[in-house]
VOPAGU-2260 file (C-alpha; in pm, 1 decimal, decimal comma):
REM VOPAGU-2260
SITE   aa  ch    i         X         Y         Z
SITE  UNK   A    0   -3897,3   -3409,8    4894,3
SITE  UNK   A    1   -3755,9   -3062,9    4941,9
SITE  UNK   A    2   -3773,9   -2874,8    5268,9
SITE  UNK   A    3   -4110,9   -2713,4    5348,7
SITE  UNK   A    4   -4147,7   -2369,4    5196,7
SITE  UNK   A    5   -3871,2   -2421,3    4939,9
SITE  UNK   A    6   -3979,0   -2434,4    4578,5
SITE  UNK   A    7   -3730,9   -2659,2    4400,8
SITE  UNK   A    8   -3586,0   -2507,0    4086,6
SITE  UNK   A    9   -3693,6   -2158,1    4194,3
SITE  UNK   A   10   -3574,1   -1895,5    4437,5
SITE  UNK   A   11   -3488,3   -1994,9    4790,8
SITE  UNK   A   12   -3528,1   -1749,9    5076,0
SITE  UNK   A   13   -3229,9   -1516,1    5064,7
SITE  UNK   A   14   -3136,7   -1595,5    4705,0
SITE  UNK   A   15   -3133,4   -1338,3    4429,8
SITE  UNK   A   16   -3229,3   -1412,5    4071,0
SITE  UNK   A   17   -2882,2   -1333,4    3944,5
SITE  UNK   A   18   -2734,5   -1622,0    4140,5
SITE  UNK   A   19   -2948,8   -1884,1    3967,4
SITE  UNK   A   20   -2775,2   -1887,6    3632,0
SITE  UNK   A   21   -2722,5   -2175,7    3394,1
SITE  UNK   A   22   -2913,4   -2502,4    3360,0
SITE  UNK   A   23   -3019,5   -2701,3    3665,0
SITE  UNK   A   24   -2781,4   -2971,2    3778,8
SITE  UNK   A   25   -2923,6   -3321,9    3768,5
SITE  UNK   A   26   -2837,9   -3585,8    4025,5
SITE  UNK   A   27   -2510,1   -3756,3    3948,5
SITE  UNK   A   28   -2380,6   -4089,6    4072,8
SITE  UNK   A   29   -2019,8   -4205,7    4061,3
SITE  UNK   A   30   -1908,6   -3924,7    3832,3
SITE  UNK   A   31   -1559,6   -3989,8    3695,6
SITE  UNK   A   32   -1290,3   -3726,0    3729,2
SITE  UNK   A   33    -969,7   -3744,0    3531,7
SITE  UNK   A   34    -738,6   -3522,0    3328,8
SITE  UNK   A   35    -430,2   -3631,6    3137,2
SITE  UNK   A   36    -350,9   -3321,1    2930,3
SITE  UNK   A   37    -448,2   -2953,7    2944,7
SITE  UNK   A   38    -527,8   -2949,3    2572,3
SITE  UNK   A   39    -780,3   -3234,8    2564,8
SITE  UNK   A   40   -1143,0   -3124,5    2505,0
SITE  UNK   A   41   -1294,9   -2977,1    2818,9
SITE  UNK   A   42   -1606,7   -3167,7    2929,6
SITE  UNK   A   43   -1689,3   -3077,9    3290,6
SITE  UNK   A   44   -1587,9   -2802,9    3532,3
SITE  UNK   A   45   -1695,4   -2697,9    3878,8
SITE  UNK   A   46   -1723,2   -2329,4    3969,7
SITE  UNK   A   47   -1841,4   -2109,3    4253,9
SITE  UNK   A   48   -2006,2   -1775,1    4189,9
SITE  UNK   A   49   -1875,4   -1535,7    4458,5
SITE  UNK   A   50   -2138,2   -1434,6    4710,3
SITE  UNK   A   51   -2158,4   -1262,2    5047,2
SITE  UNK   A   52   -1814,3   -1393,4    5143,1
SITE  UNK   A   53   -1659,3   -1164,2    4881,6
SITE  UNK   A   54   -1824,1    -862,7    5047,3
SITE  UNK   A   55   -1640,6    -938,7    5369,2
SITE  UNK   A   56   -1316,8   -1005,7    5181,4
SITE  UNK   A   57   -1336,4    -663,6    5019,0
SITE  UNK   A   58   -1353,1    -491,7    5358,0
SITE  UNK   A   59    -976,5    -551,6    5373,9
SITE  UNK   A   60    -859,2    -688,5    5036,6
SITE  UNK   A   61    -495,3    -750,4    5129,5
SITE  UNK   A   62    -587,1    -949,9    5439,4
SITE  UNK   A   63    -823,5   -1155,4    5223,1
SITE  UNK   A   64    -532,9   -1240,0    4985,1
SITE  UNK   A   65    -675,8   -1012,6    4714,3
SITE  UNK   A   66    -448,6    -799,6    4497,2
SITE  UNK   A   67    -669,7    -491,5    4505,1
SITE  UNK   A   68   -1017,7    -356,8    4570,8
SITE  UNK   A   69   -1282,3    -403,0    4299,4
SITE  UNK   A   70   -1657,0    -402,9    4238,8
SITE  UNK   A   71   -1827,8    -709,2    4380,0
SITE  UNK   A   72   -2134,1    -645,5    4163,6
SITE  UNK   A   73   -1926,7    -634,7    3845,2
SITE  UNK   A   74   -1720,1    -935,0    3957,2
SITE  UNK   A   75   -2037,5   -1142,6    3981,2
SITE  UNK   A   76   -2147,8   -1026,0    3635,6
SITE  UNK   A   77   -1807,5   -1124,2    3497,3
SITE  UNK   A   78   -1839,4   -1466,7    3656,1
SITE  UNK   A   79   -2177,5   -1510,9    3488,0
SITE  UNK   A   80   -2016,0   -1426,4    3154,0
SITE  UNK   A   81   -1743,2   -1683,3    3214,4
SITE  UNK   A   82   -2002,8   -1952,8    3285,4
SITE  UNK   A   83   -2210,9   -1857,4    2980,9
SITE  UNK   A   84   -1906,4   -1878,8    2755,8
SITE  UNK   A   85   -1818,5   -2222,8    2889,8
SITE  UNK   A   86   -2167,1   -2367,7    2870,4
SITE  UNK   A   87   -2337,8   -2191,0    2580,5
SITE  UNK   A   88   -2045,0   -2133,9    2344,2
SITE  UNK   A   89   -1834,1   -2441,2    2411,3
SITE  UNK   A   90   -2083,8   -2695,2    2545,1
SITE  UNK   A   91   -1894,6   -2752,8    2869,4
SITE  UNK   A   92   -2099,6   -2894,8    3154,2
SITE  UNK   A   93   -2072,9   -2648,1    3442,7
SITE  UNK   A   94   -2139,8   -2770,5    3796,2
SITE  UNK   A   95   -2207,4   -2495,3    4049,9
SITE  UNK   A   96   -2078,6   -2560,3    4398,6
SITE  UNK   A   97   -2342,9   -2377,5    4602,3
SITE  UNK   A   98   -2641,2   -2473,3    4389,4
SITE  UNK   A   99   -2537,9   -2839,7    4368,8
SITE  UNK   A  100   -2494,4   -2867,4    4745,2
SITE  UNK   A  101   -2826,3   -2691,3    4813,0
SITE  UNK   A  102   -3015,0   -2904,1    4560,8
SITE  UNK   A  103   -2876,8   -3217,2    4725,0
SITE  UNK   A  104   -2960,0   -3092,3    5074,7
SITE  UNK   A  105   -3316,6   -3007,5    4970,8
SITE  UNK   A  106   -3376,2   -3349,0    4817,3
SITE  UNK   A  107   -3181,0   -3580,8    5048,5
SITE  UNK   A  108   -3242,2   -3562,2    5426,7
SITE  UNK   A  109   -2904,2   -3725,2    5497,8
SITE  UNK   A  110   -2720,7   -3453,1    5303,9
SITE  UNK   A  111   -2931,6   -3186,7    5474,3
SITE  UNK   A  112   -2848,2   -3328,2    5818,4
SITE  UNK   A  113   -2479,5   -3336,4    5735,5
SITE  UNK   A  114   -2492,2   -2974,5    5617,7
SITE  UNK   A  115   -2677,8   -2858,8    5930,2
SITE  UNK   A  116   -2451,0   -3043,7    6172,2
SITE  UNK   A  117   -2135,7   -2919,9    6002,5
SITE  UNK   A  118   -2261,2   -2560,6    5992,5
SITE  UNK   A  119   -2341,8   -2562,7    6364,1
SITE  UNK   A  120   -2001,1   -2711,2    6439,3
SITE  UNK   A  121   -1847,8   -2423,5    6244,3
SITE  UNK   A  122   -2021,6   -2151,8    6446,9
SITE  UNK   A  123   -1830,6   -2037,5    6755,8
SITE  UNK   A  124   -2046,0   -1924,3    7047,2
SITE  UNK   A  125   -1894,8   -1710,4    7322,0
SITE  UNK   A  126   -2042,3   -1580,6    7644,0
SITE  UNK   A  127   -2165,1   -1709,0    7976,9
SITE  UNK   A  128   -2222,4   -2081,3    8011,2
SITE  UNK   A  129   -2597,7   -2039,3    8045,4
SITE  UNK   A  130   -2631,3   -1799,2    7752,6
SITE  UNK   A  131   -2417,7   -2017,0    7526,5
SITE  UNK   A  132   -2619,5   -2327,1    7616,4
SITE  UNK   A  133   -2945,4   -2142,0    7547,7
SITE  UNK   A  134   -2815,3   -2011,6    7215,8
SITE  UNK   A  135   -2699,9   -2357,7    7112,3
SITE  UNK   A  136   -3035,4   -2508,7    7207,5
SITE  UNK   A  137   -3218,9   -2236,8    7015,9
SITE  UNK   A  138   -3009,5   -2302,6    6706,9
SITE  UNK   A  139   -3097,1   -2670,5    6715,2
SITE  UNK   A  140   -3467,5   -2602,1    6771,2
SITE  UNK   A  141   -3478,8   -2358,6    6478,6
SITE  UNK   A  142   -3294,2   -2582,5    6231,8
SITE  UNK   A  143   -3606,0   -2718,7    6059,9
SITE  UNK   A  144   -3742,7   -2368,6    6000,8
SITE  UNK   A  145   -3426,8   -2245,8    5828,5
SITE  UNK   A  146   -3349,7   -2298,7    5460,8
SITE  UNK   A  147   -3038,7   -2483,6    5346,1
SITE  UNK   A  148   -2881,5   -2162,1    5218,1
SITE  UNK   A  149   -2869,6   -2038,2    5578,0
SITE  UNK   A  150   -2640,1   -2324,1    5675,1
SITE  UNK   A  151   -2426,7   -2299,8    5363,1
SITE  UNK   A  152   -2373,8   -1931,5    5443,2
SITE  UNK   A  153   -2256,9   -2024,0    5792,5
SITE  UNK   A  154   -1988,1   -2240,5    5630,6
SITE  UNK   A  155   -1883,3   -1950,6    5409,6
SITE  UNK   A  156   -1864,1   -1694,3    5688,5
SITE  UNK   A  157   -1750,9   -1899,4    5991,0
SITE  UNK   A  158   -1908,6   -1653,1    6236,2
SITE  UNK   A  159   -1805,4   -1597,4    6596,4
SITE  UNK   A  160   -2121,4   -1510,6    6790,5
SITE  UNK   A  161   -2109,5   -1345,9    7132,1
SITE  UNK   A  162   -2420,6   -1389,2    7344,0
SITE  UNK   A  163   -2491,2   -1226,6    7676,8
SITE  UNK   A  164   -2772,8   -1128,3    7905,4
SITE  UNK   A  165   -2916,2    -786,2    7824,7
SITE  UNK   A  166   -2891,4    -496,4    8069,6
SITE  UNK   A  167   -3267,7    -468,6    8105,2
SITE  UNK   A  168   -3550,0    -715,6    8089,2
SITE  UNK   A  169   -3502,8   -1074,6    7981,3
SITE  UNK   A  170   -3354,2   -1001,6    7640,8
SITE  UNK   A  171   -3027,8   -1149,2    7514,9
SITE  UNK   A  172   -2767,9    -935,6    7337,5
SITE  UNK   A  173   -2608,8   -1093,5    7032,2
SITE  UNK   A  174   -2296,0    -959,7    6863,8
SITE  UNK   A  175   -2094,8   -1099,3    6574,0
SITE  UNK   A  176   -1751,4    -941,6    6633,6
SITE  UNK   A  177   -1538,4   -1126,5    6383,2
SITE  UNK   A  178   -1545,4   -1362,3    6087,1
SITE  UNK   A  179   -1303,1   -1540,9    5860,0
SITE  UNK   A  180   -1497,6   -1562,8    5534,3
SITE  UNK   A  181   -1393,3   -1791,8    5251,1
SITE  UNK   A  182   -1335,7   -1494,6    5023,1
SITE  UNK   A  183   -1120,0   -1694,7    4779,7
SITE  UNK   A  184   -1357,0   -1987,6    4729,1
SITE  UNK   A  185   -1435,7   -1872,0    4374,8
SITE  UNK   A  186   -1082,0   -1976,1    4280,8
SITE  UNK   A  187   -1197,5   -2335,7    4245,5
SITE  UNK   A  188    -871,5   -2463,0    4097,0
SITE  UNK   A  189    -674,1   -2465,3    4417,8
SITE  UNK   A  190    -860,1   -2687,2    4665,6
SITE  UNK   A  191    -772,4   -2999,0    4465,8
SITE  UNK   A  192    -596,9   -3132,9    4157,8
SITE  UNK   A  193    -755,9   -3370,1    3907,9
SITE  UNK   A  194    -495,8   -3610,1    3772,8
SITE  UNK   A  195    -495,4   -3894,9    3523,1
SITE  UNK   A  196    -570,8   -4126,3    3818,9
SITE  UNK   A  197    -840,7   -3916,1    3983,2
SITE  UNK   A  198    -895,0   -3631,9    4225,3
SITE  UNK   A  199    -643,6   -3537,9    4494,5
SITE  UNK   A  200    -768,4   -3314,4    4776,0
SITE  UNK   A  201    -516,8   -3040,9    4853,7
SITE  UNK   A  202    -428,0   -2844,5    5162,0
SITE  UNK   A  203    -397,2   -2465,4    5118,3
SITE  UNK   A  204     -90,7   -2290,5    5253,9
SITE  UNK   A  205    -270,2   -1980,1    5381,8
SITE  UNK   A  206    -487,2   -1976,3    5692,8
SITE  UNK   A  207    -758,0   -1780,6    5509,2
SITE  UNK   A  208    -813,5   -2074,2    5272,0
SITE  UNK   A  209    -764,7   -2377,6    5495,6
SITE  UNK   A  210   -1139,2   -2455,8    5527,6
SITE  UNK   A  211   -1207,3   -2449,2    5152,8
SITE  UNK   A  212   -1121,8   -2814,2    5072,9
SITE  UNK   A  213   -1381,7   -2923,7    5328,1
SITE  UNK   A  214   -1658,1   -2757,1    5126,7
SITE  UNK   A  215   -1533,8   -2880,9    4790,6
SITE  UNK   A  216   -1491,7   -3231,3    4937,9
SITE  UNK   A  217   -1859,5   -3211,0    5035,6
SITE  UNK   A  218   -1936,3   -3145,1    4668,3
SITE  UNK   A  219   -1724,4   -3439,1    4550,5
SITE  UNK   A  220   -1906,4   -3668,0    4793,9
SITE  UNK   A  221   -2244,5   -3550,5    4663,7
SITE  UNK   A  222   -2134,3   -3605,1    4303,9
SITE  UNK   A  223   -1991,6   -3947,4    4381,0
SITE  UNK   A  224   -1640,8   -3850,1    4273,7
SITE  UNK   A  225   -1384,6   -4082,1    4433,4
SITE  UNK   A  226   -1081,3   -3925,9    4599,9
SITE  UNK   A  227    -741,9   -4074,5    4515,8
SITE  UNK   A  228    -570,0   -3909,9    4811,5
SITE  UNK   A  229    -573,1   -3620,2    5055,6
SITE  UNK   A  230    -270,4   -3404,7    5134,1
SITE  UNK   A  231    -222,0   -3366,5    5509,3
SITE  UNK   A  232      -8,1   -3141,6    5727,6
SITE  UNK   A  233     268,3   -3045,2    5732,2
SITE  UNK   A  234     220,9   -3074,7    5357,4
SITE  UNK   A  235      55,0   -2799,6    5155,9
SITE  UNK   A  236     -67,4   -2843,7    4801,2
SITE  UNK   A  237    -278,6   -2619,9    4574,7
SITE  UNK   A  238    -421,4   -2710,4    4235,1
SITE  UNK   A  239    -284,9   -2401,6    4060,2
SITE  UNK   A  240      56,5   -2566,4    4089,9
SITE  UNK   A  241     -43,4   -2873,9    3886,2
SITE  UNK   A  242     -25,7   -2893,0    3507,3
SITE  UNK   A  243     -97,6   -3224,3    3324,2
SITE  UNK   A  244      96,0   -3248,2    2997,2
SITE  UNK   A  245      16,7   -3590,1    2847,5
SITE  UNK   A  246     294,1   -3837,2    2925,4
SITE  UNK   A  247     437,0   -3601,1    3186,1
SITE  UNK   A  248     310,5   -3341,3    3430,9
SITE  UNK   A  249     446,3   -3034,6    3607,8
SITE  UNK   A  250     404,3   -2965,0    3978,1
SITE  UNK   A  251     504,3   -2627,1    4116,1
SITE  UNK   A  252     651,6   -2583,8    4461,4
SITE  UNK   A  253     710,5   -2263,4    4654,6
SITE  UNK   A  254     488,2   -2030,2    4852,5
SITE  UNK   A  255     167,3   -2234,6    4814,7
SITE  UNK   A  256     281,6   -2595,6    4760,2
SITE  UNK   A  257     566,0   -2717,5    4978,2
SITE  UNK   A  258     803,6   -3015,6    4935,1
SITE  UNK   A  259     605,4   -3226,3    5184,0
SITE  UNK   A  260     289,9   -3166,5    4979,1
SITE  UNK   A  261     467,3   -3259,5    4656,5
SITE  UNK   A  262     598,6   -3578,9    4817,6
SITE  UNK   A  263     250,4   -3682,2    4926,7
SITE  UNK   A  264     108,5   -3597,2    4584,5
SITE  UNK   A  265     364,9   -3820,5    4414,4
SITE  UNK   A  266     285,5   -4101,0    4659,8
SITE  UNK   A  267     -75,5   -4094,0    4534,8
SITE  UNK   A  268      57,6   -4197,7    4188,7
SITE  UNK   A  269    -103,6   -3931,3    3966,7
SITE  UNK   A  270     -48,0   -4155,7    3662,9
SITE  UNK   A  271     223,2   -3981,7    3457,8
SITE  UNK   A  272     548,1   -4141,3    3344,8
SITE  UNK   A  273     745,9   -3831,9    3438,2
SITE  UNK   A  274     692,4   -3542,6    3677,4
SITE  UNK   A  275     880,5   -3214,6    3662,1
SITE  UNK   A  276     883,8   -3044,8    4002,2
SITE  UNK   A  277     913,3   -2672,3    3931,4
SITE  UNK   A  278    1064,9   -2445,5    4195,5
SITE  UNK   A  279     894,7   -2105,3    4217,2
SITE  UNK   A  280    1136,5   -1845,5    4080,6
SITE  UNK   A  281    1208,0   -1517,4    4249,6
SITE  UNK   A  282    1119,8   -1219,5    4033,2
SITE  UNK   A  283    1435,9   -1055,3    3895,3
SITE  UNK   A  284    1288,7    -704,9    3932,1
SITE  UNK   A  285    1208,8    -746,1    4302,3
SITE  UNK   A  286    1506,6    -743,2    4541,2
SITE  UNK   A  287    1601,7   -1077,3    4686,6
SITE  UNK   A  288    1591,1    -942,7    5040,3
SITE  UNK   A  289    1225,3    -835,8    4992,4
SITE  UNK   A  290    1066,6   -1099,8    4766,4
SITE  UNK   A  291     697,1   -1094,5    4683,9
SITE  UNK   A  292     578,3   -1451,3    4621,8
SITE  UNK   A  293     231,6   -1331,8    4519,4
SITE  UNK   A  294     353,8   -1213,7    4177,1
SITE  UNK   A  295     400,5   -1577,4    4069,7
SITE  UNK   A  296     233,8   -1765,0    4355,0
SITE  UNK   A  297     125,2   -2064,4    4143,7
SITE  UNK   A  298     272,5   -2229,0    3838,5
SITE  UNK   A  299     -34,2   -2124,3    3637,1
SITE  UNK   A  300      36,5   -1756,3    3706,0
SITE  UNK   A  301     347,4   -1758,6    3487,3
SITE  UNK   A  302     308,9   -2072,1    3270,6
SITE  UNK   A  303      17,2   -2236,5    3090,1
SITE  UNK   A  304     -89,4   -2445,0    2792,0
SITE  UNK   A  305    -251,9   -2318,3    2472,7
SITE  UNK   A  306    -236,8   -2643,0    2276,9
SITE  UNK   A  307     -63,9   -2976,7    2229,0
SITE  UNK   A  308     250,7   -2805,2    2104,8
SITE  UNK   A  309     222,2   -2448,9    2237,1
SITE  UNK   A  310     261,6   -2300,6    2583,7
SITE  UNK   A  311     264,7   -1942,8    2703,2
SITE  UNK   A  312     466,7   -1795,2    2983,4
SITE  UNK   A  313     703,0   -1530,1    3104,7
SITE  UNK   A  314    1041,0   -1637,3    2968,9
SITE  UNK   A  315    1209,7   -1422,3    3232,6
SITE  UNK   A  316    1055,4   -1650,1    3494,3
SITE  UNK   A  317    1070,2   -1972,6    3292,0
SITE  UNK   A  318    1446,5   -1938,1    3265,5
SITE  UNK   A  319    1480,8   -1880,1    3639,6
SITE  UNK   A  320    1248,0   -2162,3    3746,1
SITE  UNK   A  321    1441,7   -2482,0    3818,7
SITE  UNK   A  322    1290,0   -2822,3    3742,3
SITE  UNK   A  323    1376,1   -3145,6    3923,5
SITE  UNK   A  324    1282,4   -3447,0    3709,9
SITE  UNK   A  325    1119,1   -3757,3    3860,0
SITE  UNK   A  326    1054,7   -4084,9    3676,5
SITE  UNK   A  327     783,9   -4333,3    3759,7
SITE  UNK   A  328     909,7   -4675,0    3867,1
SITE  UNK   A  329     762,1   -4982,2    4029,9
SITE  UNK   A  330     854,4   -4828,3    4364,0
SITE  UNK   A  331     704,4   -4486,3    4296,6
SITE  UNK   A  332     857,5   -4168,7    4160,2
SITE  UNK   A  333    1236,2   -4148,8    4177,2
SITE  UNK   A  334    1432,4   -3830,2    4119,1
SITE  UNK   A  335    1669,0   -3855,3    3825,6
SITE  UNK   A  336    1921,6   -3611,3    3968,7
SITE  UNK   A  337    1883,4   -3388,0    3663,3
SITE  UNK   A  338    1788,2   -3022,2    3713,9
SITE  UNK   A  339    1714,3   -2786,3    3425,0
SITE  UNK   A  340    1531,2   -2459,3    3370,9
SITE  UNK   A  341    1159,2   -2477,1    3296,5
SITE  UNK   A  342    1227,3   -2300,9    2966,9
SITE  UNK   A  343    1477,9   -2567,5    2857,3
SITE  UNK   A  344    1264,0   -2850,3    2990,1
SITE  UNK   A  345     944,5   -2753,8    2809,4
SITE  UNK   A  346    1127,6   -2684,6    2482,8
SITE  UNK   A  347    1297,2   -3025,1    2506,8
SITE  UNK   A  348     947,5   -3175,2    2506,1
SITE  UNK   A  349     879,4   -3011,1    2169,4
SITE  UNK   A  350     667,1   -2716,4    2282,5
SITE  UNK   A  351     690,1   -2370,0    2132,0
SITE  UNK   A  352     679,9   -2087,3    2386,5
SITE  UNK   A  353     481,4   -1765,9    2342,5
SITE  UNK   A  354     662,5   -1514,8    2562,1
SITE  UNK   A  355     475,8   -1278,2    2790,8
SITE  UNK   A  356     604,7    -938,0    2891,5
SITE  UNK   A  357     651,7    -847,8    3255,5
SITE  UNK   A  358     326,9    -647,6    3256,7
SITE  UNK   A  359     128,4    -915,9    3073,5
SITE  UNK   A  360     233,3   -1177,7    3327,4
SITE  UNK   A  361     138,4    -947,2    3614,8
SITE  UNK   A  362    -199,0    -895,0    3443,9
SITE  UNK   A  363    -295,1   -1266,0    3441,7
SITE  UNK   A  364    -217,6   -1330,2    3075,4
SITE  UNK   A  365     -72,0   -1670,1    3168,7
SITE  UNK   A  366    -390,2   -1773,6    3347,2
SITE  UNK   A  367    -565,7   -1893,7    3032,3
SITE  UNK   A  368    -804,5   -2188,7    3019,3
SITE  UNK   A  369    -757,9   -2429,8    2729,2
SITE  UNK   A  370   -1098,1   -2543,0    2600,4
SITE  UNK   A  371    -960,3   -2784,6    2342,1
SITE  UNK   A  372    -640,4   -2819,2    2145,9
SITE  UNK   A  373    -560,4   -2470,5    2014,3
SITE  UNK   A  374    -863,3   -2293,3    2164,9
SITE  UNK   A  375    -838,2   -2085,7    2482,2
SITE  UNK   A  376   -1025,5   -1850,4    2712,5
SITE  UNK   A  377    -805,2   -1554,1    2800,6
SITE  UNK   A  378    -823,4   -1231,7    2998,9
SITE  UNK   A  379    -887,8    -920,6    2787,7
SITE  UNK   A  380    -574,5    -735,7    2885,4
SITE  UNK   A  381    -600,1    -358,4    2840,9
SITE  UNK   A  382    -818,5    -262,5    3138,1
SITE  UNK   A  383    -658,5    -522,6    3363,3
SITE  UNK   A  384    -315,7    -379,7    3279,2
SITE  UNK   A  385    -436,8     -34,2    3373,6
SITE  UNK   A  386    -568,0    -147,9    3711,8
SITE  UNK   A  387    -255,5    -356,1    3779,1
SITE  UNK   A  388     -35,1     -57,8    3697,1
SITE  UNK   A  389    -236,9     170,4    3924,1
SITE  UNK   A  390    -206,0     -77,6    4209,6
SITE  UNK   A  391     165,3    -120,1    4143,2
SITE  UNK   A  392     211,9     259,7    4151,5
SITE  UNK   A  393      57,5     267,3    4498,3
SITE  UNK   A  394     278,8     -16,0    4619,0
SITE  UNK   A  395     589,9     149,0    4475,5
SITE  UNK   A  396     500,2     477,9    4641,7
SITE  UNK   A  397     486,8     299,9    4978,2
SITE  UNK   A  398     791,8      80,0    4916,6
SITE  UNK   A  399    1009,1     207,3    4627,0
SITE  UNK   A  400    1298,3     -26,2    4712,0
SITE  UNK   A  401    1076,6    -329,5    4668,8
SITE  UNK   A  402     858,9    -229,3    4374,0
SITE  UNK   A  403    1031,0      64,5    4200,6
SITE  UNK   A  404    1215,9    -134,8    3932,6
SITE  UNK   A  405     913,5    -355,3    3865,5
SITE  UNK   A  406     692,7     -49,1    3819,4
SITE  UNK   A  407     932,5     121,5    3578,3
SITE  UNK   A  408     961,6    -192,0    3364,8
SITE  UNK   A  409     582,4    -246,4    3367,4
SITE  UNK   A  410     521,8     115,8    3262,9
SITE  UNK   A  411     763,5      75,1    2972,8
SITE  UNK   A  412     582,6    -244,0    2870,5
SITE  UNK   A  413     252,8     -57,9    2871,4
SITE  UNK   A  414     386,9     225,1    2653,6
SITE  UNK   A  415     530,9     -23,8    2405,5
SITE  UNK   A  416     213,5    -237,4    2392,4
SITE  UNK   A  417     -13,7      65,9    2356,9
SITE  UNK   A  418     201,9     207,1    2075,6
SITE  UNK   A  419     180,3    -125,6    1892,2
SITE  UNK   A  420    -196,6    -135,9    1947,5
SITE  UNK   A  421    -195,0    -504,8    2037,8
SITE  UNK   A  422    -304,4    -564,9    2393,0
SITE  UNK   A  423    -311,9    -923,7    2512,6
SITE  UNK   A  424    -446,5   -1157,8    2385,3
SITE  UNK   A  425    -464,1    -990,0    2043,5
SITE  UNK   A  426    -113,2   -1088,6    1939,1
SITE  UNK   A  427      19,1   -1221,4    1610,7
SITE  UNK   A  428     193,8   -1512,4    1781,7
SITE  UNK   A  429    -139,6   -1679,1    1854,1
SITE  UNK   A  430    -240,4   -1658,8    1487,5
SITE  UNK   A  431      95,2   -1799,3    1376,6
SITE  UNK   A  432      44,9   -2099,8    1602,9
SITE  UNK   A  433    -318,6   -2147,7    1499,8
SITE  UNK   A  434    -460,2   -2060,7    1842,1
SITE  UNK   A  435    -824,7   -1949,6    1857,8
SITE  UNK   A  436    -902,5   -1690,4    2125,9
SITE  UNK   A  437   -1208,3   -1610,8    2332,0
SITE  UNK   A  438   -1124,2   -1297,3    2534,8
SITE  UNK   A  439   -1314,4   -1231,0    2856,6
SITE  UNK   A  440   -1350,0    -902,0    3043,5
SITE  UNK   A  441   -1243,9    -992,3    3397,6
SITE  UNK   A  442   -1121,5    -656,5    3527,1
SITE  UNK   A  443   -1282,3    -712,2    3866,4
SITE  UNK   A  444   -1254,0   -1086,5    3921,4
SITE  UNK   A  445    -879,7   -1074,3    3856,1
SITE  UNK   A  446    -853,5    -838,0    4152,9
SITE  UNK   A  447    -857,1   -1149,2    4368,2
SITE  UNK   A  448    -526,3   -1262,3    4207,9
SITE  UNK   A  449    -635,1   -1499,8    3930,9
SITE  UNK   A  450    -795,0   -1557,6    3590,8
SITE  UNK   A  451   -1015,4   -1821,6    3421,8
SITE  UNK   A  452    -774,7   -2108,7    3491,8
SITE  UNK   A  453    -782,2   -2030,9    3864,7
SITE  UNK   A  454   -1162,4   -1997,8    3866,5
SITE  UNK   A  455   -1238,3   -2341,8    3723,8
SITE  UNK   A  456   -1191,4   -2687,4    3867,7
SITE  UNK   A  457   -1160,8   -2907,8    3560,2
SITE  UNK   A  458   -1318,0   -3246,3    3634,5
SITE  UNK   A  459   -1307,4   -3413,8    3296,8
SITE  UNK   A  460   -1131,2   -3377,3    2962,0
SITE  UNK   A  461   -1114,0   -3600,8    2662,5
């Protein structure tokens, strides 16, 4: 039975009709999760449509780890288009984080109780001892009257509530002075990695994202997805740094995934004969004394897979990225002692490389999502390039030493690309390699620093 006053399958209090997109999610038990290669047919993904947490993130985009300001309304419309393309055009089963959790909470009292208890643990109450105790008691008494979305929103916003006795009468003043919203939750790639041996729960490097794996882990529990391992501190590990490639896999390390996280990940035995640990390269157009790790924060921001024999990436960065090679043995993964560039390594595996310009890489061209061998979702590049250039101009005006050379090179790229009339992904190289394209307009969603690969947690291929 659902909670009183909640019509299952319809609108909940506080929902809007736009948020209820796609088919309903049926109950799932012991759902498998496994991925061996990026080019195998995509079967299941999990996503999160950005909600109120994005509003708070946009109040100060940089502090929220966003690249720039953008329209929240249009970002949500773009996310709907991404989901429609996956489900309606390609037949991919799309599981929605919020809706799946709320459906489970409304139908299973144990899930509802867990959600309520966790949400109330998340809320911080401040004030006098008496006022805090009264507020806590009131919260508990009101729990049955509140819909499940109320408690899910508490998890998203992590409010700090100040309570105090009013100046007149018996009223109580309530203020919410600060929050740490999960503004990046819609980047569902990063909280975990799905390997050939199952799902590994990650640990984000940035404070703003640390609570995200708790919510996604809640989803995996509801879906019955077993967890092969959980990265713990001091390790950090984010799914955008993992790329399964058949008999081998790549794991990026740098600003978001540290060596301790990589070590733990390898200890979980992800199921590949060989692992290439890729060291995040510094950008050659940004001075070494003022690096900006955000320009290539994850492996999938400068390297990705278009098919079983084709990858795309910024060769400038692929040549600078060093790869340590590990082989799987009966005692775990052992480093071979060999170190090569990512460009040499991937070519030695028989892959052709489609090179991206500096501006294309900055504009999320590498963040494609392979639907099946030789078929990809990609960011429609022209408008994104324009917004990226505008943002880069502002950064260079504030800090010319750090961003001046990068801006000049990006502007030259734009002039050359515009003169040729072939904005990404409409390039001849894709046709020559037999790659089918489905461009997506993501001018706003990419403002959070990611494209379709970052926005999807792939649960099953094959």
